Steps between C-alpha positions, in 0.01 A plus 500: 500500500293798612704761688430543870473848653538545873323821594362706786196702403585834662871509418557767231780298342274195470217724383695631204615152405137384492403808297755414232403132496137607458590742218699228326236233553783275616342215700660414832408296805456758775609414852386768744711485814521674836827683558482422872467126427702425188462141375808284456436457126519877458816534708659218302415676174572865580864605536394816686200367692291787363200526270439489216686188397438335164603137466556388141606161373860611447549788743359720774432871453513672836468870409165659420623714210666197341171308533318787327750499216481119471122513468491785250778357285284191463193704401455876494172575319488857632863581417587576862871433445505756220595799714783755487817464706353758735250235611778278629648803674167576673471138612855509640424819693177354632663172605798683649475842669118517504458153653772584754309812608164319482611225738634751751174690484264203523708302750646790698509299824747259339741790440488700825836663428377650171286806425164373375386851407805548279442165332137593430625826349749307285224265381273796429773668293518191278121497464498869408735421213292199400185714501667735250589204277149353485235596250269200499784249538861553596568525128262545208369146530494228767839342564687278739585811702136562593456142615832484685461827692126521578498241784758705691319829444189324632694388806618855569153648443339279761751578772310828542232535232395845623858622454524344155168646387595845628809525280497687169553184297193499275654284227645250744179479703288439189751245372490311830119507506485351151736226615302426817170477313633303203390149414865393508541614859177332605602170341852523640375564854248217524541302817622143480529244779841459659686219326585186693711206386279257309239757394363483146653759265343846487513638147584868445387699315 
């Protein structure tokens, strides 16, 4: 049975799951959905009702980082899982405090009681530290950390690209540009038709 991946193209969590599946060359049937019109098959499969959701023969994996690890444990030709403990720490900080600040910057109207300027400053402080960590990659070679964090840095950058470009983050800015212009990003971000019940399978990658 080929695994089924429910995804939404622009979601950074789904994006990083697709990046890892692409890196692993792990074939899945991709079901692109609309978050405003979630199909019943997806809601039946996903405990959280969020993307990405990977349906396997014996279980469902409903967290993007777990999907990345599943894919790369099956096949990791570039050694992306071979990273220091600090990589897991960077991912945890990105998924935790940075994403918290990012959401309250990007979606400030959803949090009218909170200080969007302070959240942007908090996010920028994390990115300043990340800039100091990066040479060409977050570590001395590509790793899971690069793939797991880049979609969220991209999301922050495009809230206000002029602000992002004006910061003294030369390493981070170059790193993000390499990600945005990579073949992997292009392949991951290809548009697919919205899945409907009864559609023929869409193979990915």
